[in-house]
BAKELO-347499 format. One record per atom (N, C-alpha, C, CB): x, y, z; residue in three letters. Coordinates in steps of 0.05 Angstrom, whole numbers, plus 32768, in hexadecimal, padded with zeros to 4 digits. Last residue first. Glycine has a CB too. Layout:
REM residues N
XYZAla ...
This chain:
REM residues 135
810283997DE6Unk 811483877DF4Unk 812183747DE1Unk 810583777E09Unk 80DD83B67DCAUnk 80F883C17DCBUnk 810C83AD7DD7Unk 80F983DA7DDAUnk 80AC839C7DD1Unk 80B8839D7DB7Unk 80D583A67DB6Unk 80A883AE7DA5Unk 80A283A97E06Unk 80A7838D7DFFUnk 80B5838C7DE4Unk 808D837D7DFFUnk 809783E07E00Unk 80AE83D87E11Unk 80B683BA7E0BUnk 80A883DB7E2FUnk 806983DE7DE0Unk 808183EC7DD7Unk 809A83E37DE6Unk 807E840B7DD9Unk 804583C37E00Unk 804D83B87DE6Unk 806783C47DDCUnk 803683BC7DD2Unk 804183E87E2AUnk 804C83CD7E30Unk 805583C07E16Unk 803683BC7E3DUnk 802A84137E10Unk 804584167E1DUnk 805183FB7E22Unk 804284267E37Unk 7FFA83FC7E01Unk 800C84067DEDUnk 802884097DF8Unk 800284217DE2Unk 7FE483F07E34Unk 7FEA83DA7E22Unk 7FFD83E37E0BUnk 7FD183CF7E16Unk 7FDE84257E49Unk 7FEE84117E56Unk 7FF683FA7E44Unk 7FDF84057E6FUnk 7FBC843B7E22Unk 7FD684477E27Unk 7FE884327E34Unk 7FD484607E39Unk 7F8E841B7E26Unk 7F9E841A7E0DUnk 7FB984277E11Unk 7F8F84297DF7Unk 7F7E84287E5CUnk 7F84840D7E54Unk 7F96840C7E3BUnk 7F6A83FD7E4FUnk 7F7584607E59Unk 7F8784547E6DUnk 7F9084387E65Unk 7F7A84537E89Unk 7F4F84637E2FUnk 7F6984707E2DUnk 7F7D84647E40Unk 7F66848E7E31Unk 7F2384487E47Unk 7F30843D7E2EUnk 7F4C84497E2AUnk 7F1E84437E16Unk 7F18846A7E72Unk 7F20844F7E77Unk 7F2E84437E5EUnk 7F08843D7E7EUnk 7F0A849A7E57Unk 7F20849A7E6AUnk 7F2A847D7E6FUnk 7F1784A77E85Unk 7EDE84887E37Unk 7EF684947E2BUnk 7F0E84937E3DUnk 7EF084B17E22Unk 7EB884757E5DUnk 7EC384637E48Unk 7EDD846F7E3CUnk 7EAF845E7E33Unk 7EB9847E7E9FUnk 7EB9848E7E87Unk 7EC6847E7E71Unk 7EC784AB7E8BUnk 7E9684637ED4Unk 7EA9845D7EBEUnk 7EA484707EA7Unk 7EA884407EB6Unk 7E8C848D7F0DUnk 7E82847B7EF8Unk 7E9684797EE1Unk 7E6684847EEEUnk 7ECB84717F22Unk 7EAF846C7F1CUnk 7EA184887F1CUnk 7EA184597F31Unk 7F0C84817F07Unk 7EF884827F1CUnk 7EDC847B7F10Unk 7EF7849D7F29Unk 7F47845E7EFBUnk 7F30846B7EEFUnk 7F1A846A7F03Unk 7F28845E7ED3Unk 7F8D84597EFCUnk 7F7484597F0BUnk 7F5F84697EFCUnk 7F7884657F27Unk 7FC884327EEEUnk 7FB484467EE7Unk 7F9C84437EF9Unk 7FAC84447EC9Unk 7FEA840D7F05Unk 7FF684207EF2Unk 7FE284377EEAUnk 7FFF84127ED9Unk 7FE983FD7F4AUnk 7FDC83FD7F30Unk 7FE884137F1EUnk 7FBE84027F32Unk 7FFC83FF7F7DUnk 800F83F87F68Unk 800383F77F4CUnk 801C83DE7F6EUnk 7FDE84117FA7Unk 7FDA83F57F9EUnk 7FEF83EC7F8AUnk 7FBF83F27F93Unk 7FEB84477FABUnk 7FF484347FC0Unk 7FF384177FB6Unk 7FE484387FD9Unk 7FCC84597F7FUnk 7FEA845B7F7FUnk 7FF684487F93Unk 7FF384787F85Unk 7F9A844F7F93Unk 7FA284417F7BUnk 7FC184427F78Unk 7F95844E7F61Unk 7F9A84747FBCUnk 7F9884577FC2Unk 7FA184467FAAUnk 7F7B84507FCAUnk 7F9B84A37F9FUnk 7FB2849D7FB0Unk 7FB1847F7FB8Unk 7FB184AE7FC9Unk 7F6884A57F87Unk 7F80849F7F76Unk 7F9884987F87Unk 7F8784B87F65Unk 7F3A84B37F9FUnk 7F46849A7FA8Unk 7F5F84937F98Unk 7F3284837FA5Unk 7F2484DF7F87Unk 7F3684E47F9EUnk 7F4384CA7FA8Unk 7F2784F17FB4Unk 7EFF84CA7F61Unk 7F1A84D37F59Unk 7F2E84D77F70Unk 7F1784ED7F4AUnk 7EE2848E7F7DUnk 7EE184AA7F77Unk 7EFD84B47F6FUnk 7ED684BA7F90Unk 7EEA84587F7CUnk 7ECF84617F82Unk 7ECC847F7F7CUnk 7EC9845C7F9EUnk 7F1184407F44Unk 7F0E844B7F5FUnk 7EF284567F63Unk 7F2284617F63Unk 7F2C840A7F25Unk 7F15841C7F24Unk 7F1084267F40Unk 7EFC840D7F18Unk 7F6F84017F0FUnk 7F5B83FF7F23Unk 7F4484137F1FUnk 7F6784027F40Unk 7F9583DC7EE4Unk 7F8483F47EE5Unk 7F7083EF7EFCUnk 7F7683FA7ECAUnk 7FD683C27EDCUnk 7FBD83C17EEAUnk 7FAF83DD7EE9Unk 7FC083B87F08Unk 8002839A7EB3Unk 7FF783B47EBCUnk 7FDB83B17EC8Unk 7FF783C87EA5Unk 801483597ED0Unk 800D836B7EBAUnk 800483867EC4Unk 7FF7835F7EA8Unk 804B83437EF5Unk 802F834B7EF6Unk 802A835E7EDEUnk 8029835A7F11Unk 8076831D7EFDUnk 8072832B7EE4Unk 805483337EE2Unk 807A831A7ECCUnk 806F830B7F34Unk 808883167F2AUnk 808483277F11Unk 809B83007F25Unk 803F83187F63Unk 8043830D7F48Unk 805A831B7F3BUnk 802983107F37Unk 803D83327F95Unk 804083157F94Unk 8046830A7F78Unk 802983087F9FUnk 803583697F93Unk 8048835F7FA6Unk 804F83417FA1Unk 803D83617FC2Unk 800E836E7F6CUnk 8028837B7F67Unk 803D83717F7AUnk 8025839A7F6BUnk 7FE483527F85Unk 7FEF83497F6CUnk 800B83547F67Unk 7FDD83507F55Unk 7FDB83727FB3Unk 7FE383567FB6Unk 7FF0834C7F9DUnk 7FCB83457FBDUnk 7FCA83A27F9AUnk 7FE283A27FABUnk 7FEC83857FAEUnk 7FDB83AE7FC7Unk 7F9B838F7F81Unk 7FB183997F70Unk 7FCB83997F81Unk 7FAC83B67F67Unk 7F7C83837FADUnk 7F84836D7F9BUnk 7F9C83767F8AUnk 7F6C83657F89Unk 7F7483B67FC1Unk 7F8283A37FD1Unk 7F8C838B7FC0Unk 7F7083987FE7Unk 7F5883CA7F95Unk 7F7183D67F9CUnk 7F8283C47FAEUnk 7F6D83F17FABUnk 7F2883AB7F91Unk 7F3D83AA7F7CUnk 7F5783B67F84Unk 7F3383B87F64Unk 7F1383897FCDUnk 7F1483A07FBBUnk 7F2C839F7FA8Unk 7F1583BA7FCBUnk 7EF183527FDDUnk 7F0D835B7FD9Unk 7F0D83717FC4Unk 7F1F83437FCFUnk 7EBC83437FDEUnk 7EC7834D7FF6Unk 7EE483587FF3Unk 7EC78338800BUnk 7EB1837A7FB2Unk 7EB0836F7FCDUnk 7EB183517FCBUnk 7E9683787FDBUnk 7ECA83B47F8DUnk 7EC283977F8FUnk 7EC2838E7FACUnk 7ED683867F7EUnk 7EDD83E67F86Unk 7EC483E47F95Unk 7EBB83C77F98Unk 7EAF83F47F88Unk 7F0783E27F64Unk 7F0D83E97F7FUnk 7EF583E77F91Unk 7F1884057F81Unk 7F0E83B37F33Unk 7EFA83C67F3FUnk 7F0183CA7F5DUnk 7EDE83BB7F3CUnk 7F4283AF7F05Unk 7F3883A67F1FUnk 7F2683BB7F2CUnk 7F4F83A07F32Unk 7F5B83967ECCUnk 7F4B83AC7ED6Unk 7F3D83A27EEFUnk 7F3683B67EC0Unk 7F9983817EB2Unk 7F82837C7EC3Unk 7F7583967ECCUnk 7F8B836B7EDCUnk 7FBA83687E78Unk 7FB3837F7E89Unk 7F9B83777E99Unk 7FAC83987E77Unk 7FC783377E63Unk 7FD7834E7E5AUnk 7FD183677E6BUnk 7FD083547E3EUnk 7FD182F67E7AUnk 7FC0830E7E7CUnk 7FD183267E75Unk 7FB383107E99Unk 7FF582CC7E7BUnk 7FE582CF7E63Unk 7FD182E67E64Unk 7FD682B67E5EUnk 7FF382AD7EBEUnk 7FFF82BC7EA7Unk 7FEC82BE7E90Unk 801982AF7E9EUnk 7FE582987EEEUnk 7FE882857ED8Unk 7FF582937EC0Unk 7FCE827A7ED0Unk 7FDD82C67F0DUnk 7FF482B47F13Unk 7FFA82A17EFDUnk 7FED82A47F2DUnk 7FAF82D87EF6Unk 7FC782E87EF3Unk 7FE082D77EF9Unk 7FC683017F05Unk 7F8A82AF7F04Unk 7F9082B57EE8Unk 7FA982C57EE4Unk 7F7882C47EDCUnk 7F8E82AF7F3EUnk 7F9282977F2EUnk 7F9A829E7F11Unk 7F7882867F2DUnk 7F7F82E47F4BUnk 7F9A82D97F51Unk 7FA182C17F40Unk 7F9C82D27F70Unk 7F4A82E37F39Unk 7F5D82F67F2EUnk 7F7A82EC7F33Unk 7F5A83127F3DUnk 7F3582BB7F59Unk 7F3782B67F3CUnk 7F4A82CA7F2FUnk 7F1B82B87F2FUnk 7F3682D27F8CUnk 7F4682BA7F86Unk 7F4982B47F68Unk 7F3982A27F94Unk 7F1282FF7F84Unk 7F2E83037F87Unk 7F3F82EA7F82Unk 7F34830E7FA2Unk 7EDD82F87F53Unk 7EE982F37F6EUnk 7F0782F67F6DUnk 7EE282D77F78Unk 7EC982FD7F21Unk 7EBA830A7F36Unk 7EC683067F52Unk 7E9E82FF7F36Unk 7EE3830B7EDFUnk 7EE382FB7EF7Unk 7ED6830C7F0EUnk 7F0082F47F00Unk 7EE983067E99Unk 7EDB83137EAFUnk 7EDB83007EC8Unk 7EBF831A7EA7Unk 7F1383137E69Unk 7F0F82FD7E7CUnk 7F03830B7E94Unk 7F2A82EE7E83Unk 7F1183287E25Unk 7F0C832D7E41Unk 7F0883137E51Unk 7EF4833E7E45Unk 7F3C833B7DF3Unk 7F2C83257DFDUnk 7F2983287E1BUnk 7F3A83097DF5Unk 7F46836C7DC2Unk 7F4583657DDEUnk 7F33834D7DE2Unk 7F3C837D7DEFUnk 7F71836E7D88Unk 7F57836D7D95Unk 7F5983657DB2Unk 7F43835B7D85Unk 7FB183917D8AUnk 7FA0837B7D83Unk 7F84837D7D91Unk 7FAD83607D8CUnk 7FB983D87D7BUnk 7FBB83C17D8DUnk 7FAA83AA7D82Unk 7FB283C97DA9Unk 7FAE84007D59Unk 7FCB83F97D5CUnk 7FCF83E07D6DUnk 7FDB84107D67Unk 7F79840B7D5EUnk 7F8183FC7D46Unk 7F9F83F47D47Unk 7F7D840C7D2DUnk 7F5784037D98Unk 7F6E84117D8CUnk 7F7984007D75Unk 7F8484177DA2Unk 7F2C83E47DAAUnk 7F2C84017DAFUnk 7F4284117DA1Unk 7F2D84067DCCUnk 7F0D83B27DA0Unk 7F2283BD7D8FUnk 7F2483DB7D92Unk 7F1E83B57D71Unk 7EE583A67DC4Unk 7EF883917DBDUnk 7F0F839B7DACUnk 7EEA837B7DB0Unk 7ED583D47DFBUnk 7ED083C67DE2Unk 7EE683B27DDCUnk 7ECE83DA7DCBUnk 7ED183F87E27Unk 7EEA83F57E17Unk 7EE583E97DFCUnk 7EFE83E57E27Unk 7E9C83F57E39Unk 7EA9840F7E36Unk 7EC2840D7E24Unk 7EB1841A7E52Unk 7E9483BE7E3DUnk 7E8483CE7E29Unk 7E9283E97E24Unk 7E6883D27E33Unk 7EB583B17E67Unk 7EBA83A57E4DUnk 7EAB83B47E37Unk 7EB183887E4DUnk 7E9E83D17E90Unk 7EBA83D47E89Unk 7EBE83C97E6CUnk 7ECC83C47E9CUnk 7E6983C07E94Unk 7E6F83DC7E8EUnk 7E8B83E07E84Unk 7E6A83EE7EA7Unk 7E71838A7EA3Unk 7E6583907E89Unk 7E6B83AD7E81Unk 7E47838B7E8AUnk 7E8683937ED6Unk 7E9683847EC2Unk 7E8C838B7EA6Unk 7E9683667EC7Unk 7E5983AC7EEDUnk 7E7383BA7EEBUnk 7E8583AD7ED6Unk 7E8283BB7F06Unk 7E3483837EEDUnk 7E2F839B7EDDUnk 7E4883AC7EDAUnk 7E1983AC7EECUnk 7E49835D7F10Unk 7E4A83577EF3Unk 7E4483707EE2Unk 7E3683417EEDUnk 7E73836C7F44Unk 7E5983737F38Unk 7E5B836E7F1AUnk 7E5283917F3FUnk 7EA683617F51Unk 7E93834F7F5CUnk 7E7783547F50Unk 7E9183527F7BUnk 7ED783637F1EUnk 7EC383727F2DUnk 7EAF835E7F38Unk 7EB583877F1BUnk 7F0B83627EF2Unk 7F0283587F0CUnk 7EEF836C7F18Unk 7F1A83547F1FUnk 7F20834E7EB5Unk 7F0F83627EC2Unk 7F0483567EDBUnk 7EF8836B7EAFUnk 7F5983467E8EUnk 7F49833B7EA4Unk 7F3A83527EB1Unk 7F5B832D7EB9Unk 7F6683407E4BUnk 7F6083547E60Unk 7F4F83477E75Unk 7F52836D7E55Unk 7F92832D7E1BUnk 7F8083237E30Unk 7F7E83377E47Unk 7F8983077E3AUnk 7F94833C7DD7Unk 7F9E83437DF2Unk 7F89833A7E06Unk 7FA483617DF5Unk 7F98830D7DA1Unk 7F8B83217DB1Unk 7F9983257DCCUnk 7F6E83197DB5Unk 7FD483067D78Unk 7FBD82FC7D86Unk 7FB183117D98Unk 7FC482E37D97Unk 7FE9833B7D4AUnk 7FED83237D5BUnk 7FD2831B7D68Unk 800183297D71Unk 7FD6834B7D05Unk 7FDD83527D20Unk 7FDF83387D31Unk 7FCA83667D2CUnk 
């Protein structure tokens, strides 16, 4: 299989970053390459890494401070031409409308359900791989 997929995980809380990477693991789907995580705790680093390229998907915590993941997602979608798929973690299921506003392709609410988060991530990456393969 190809090189690993790079997943950026943004949360100001290190426990949230750990919960995300632990929930998904490094090889959640045998049809996809292994995952390599890049954990960041600040919005400037998210912008830096996504602007530089090489990130296959980003998971952004909507509860992060001072810059919440939904606002960061909106900024990324507005400013980065080839922005990778984004998953936002919402404070509650009713915040889905904010995730839609942000332009994120998927939303998963806290507390993190490993099955729901893994499915959202693998579906987005599988769809992206399929569309890239057809070009």
